[in-house]
C-alpha angles and dihedrals in degrees: 000000000000118000094244116161115247115241119249097028119140130185116256135185116263115223123212107275115249120234112246131218106229097175118186098014111160104222100174137209097321095038137083095287095048099118114100094015098104144321126311088249092058091049091049092051090051093051090049090052090053098048109035116098096352102099098096094041094049090050087057088053091053090049096046109129104197113038131182114206120193121196125188131224094252091060093055106039141072124243088264091056102253126120115281106219093199092054092048092048092048091053092047090050088062098040096045091050091054094040088056090064111101090225098051136071124187129207113187120208104193131188119193106092095112092040092050091052097053101081096042088055094046094250119144098195141014108288120233099214118086097229095059092042089056092045090053090047091051092055096036099048091063091048092048095051092043089055092049091046092054093044097049089044087069085070095042092252131135126220128211122208115224118182116191140184126189089255090062092063108028093065116077100233094041091049093054091047093050091052093047092050094050093042092050092050089054092046090054092051097252125134111235113222107201128194137155114266092251094171092068103019122106113180088013092067088070093044099129100284091288094300093117091039089056092053091050093046088052088057093042094056093039092242124189094213142019120207117193112199120196141148091272122070097228145316115313132199088238141348104335090217091061116092113248098027115130135217113239108231099197141005119206097182146340092276090068091062096054112123094014117127099224097179125208113232131097119202106243103057096216099099135053101226123094133170092286093062091045093053090047090051091048089052092052093050095042090048088055092053099263120126117228135206117198115194144125124289090244088064096048094116092052092047094052091045091057096247120151099266127133124350122320117211112203118221108262102182146021127272111276124222106285113262095020089081088055091048091053099045112016109041119077109220113245093200145351139242121206113216130204118238094264093053091048090055092046094049099039103034103028097028093225128155119271113252127196091249092068098052119099101174147008129215132184137013115285142147132225108286095030122125114254134182120241114215136187124234091276094055097255116144110242102166147353128223147160109262122224097207137055116253091247091057098052105070093070091048099054118120094004130117121246089237091057093046093049091051093050103033105021139266093294087075095054093094144087123281088219119013116221090238088061096045133089125189114227117226124203 
């Protein structure tokens, strides 16, 4: 993209960055704790994996204009679960430096609200019940944003809090509004700090520790790059704590990950996202045409500079139509419609709207405008869409033509059950 200055930016003094305490970071074979973790041959293979064929792609990373950075709870908190001011400041030192460039914009997707609220509420670990999770999020979100506000203020920069749920971005009007808000914050020189609205979310509170949210936000704001920061410095071909395992320098497609034991646990125990959710998020973004760098928070500066740190996920697809990516990956279906074979072919192959005549069954309780899953006769999900009728209305419509329904029930029933503009086909 062209190096056009962003409106509303003003110069600000840059303080001396503070040194952070990133205790317990797993840096891997090629990182700062490499010695003793395997043979020199293994280390050499790892370094070759990181460097071969990545020059052009990593230059594109360095030149990315709009960047979404996601940081996990374990990279922001102390061992006791509270916010670590030094860790937050160290991250902000990196982000503020890059955000000050006239050719770069930063959106921060930050976990940590629940973790930040544990100690103030006298909790020693992340609670399992939803009510206490939401109470911790309510207390912690304010503390988290206050910490970011103070830290970015050292650079003369404002932050804007944006709390999202899947409903905010799967519906057409809400999606447009979410984009306009984030885009305007960037235009005015502020740094958006995005999190899920954990205090009111239900399924969203177990949404992959914001990894998937970050991938979807990257698509929402039309980002050129997604950086996933964790407590591990990339994707390994096994447990990174096991001698001889190697960091995977780049991933060109899902086939390259077949047979690899990705694992699922982070090290700090205060978040919900492990390596599995990060790889899934990288797949969502890469499939939508957005390159991804997965590395540790301590290597954030190297990642944003395009250096060969972490794991680089090549884009594997083209950008999907805006909110359809959210409909496919963010929204939890509230019900399901079973289609006959003809309707499956029409929806999947011809990408037509779903009419009442092609529906054989209805499951669940949902209202007009809710996301539903479309299934074939064997129960396999083939698509998702926003339904135009309540669940209680549909049974009397099944198998009937819109002409017949309009004549009997009125013109309001001469319409699709799911319009093709509100429908996304799911691919294996």
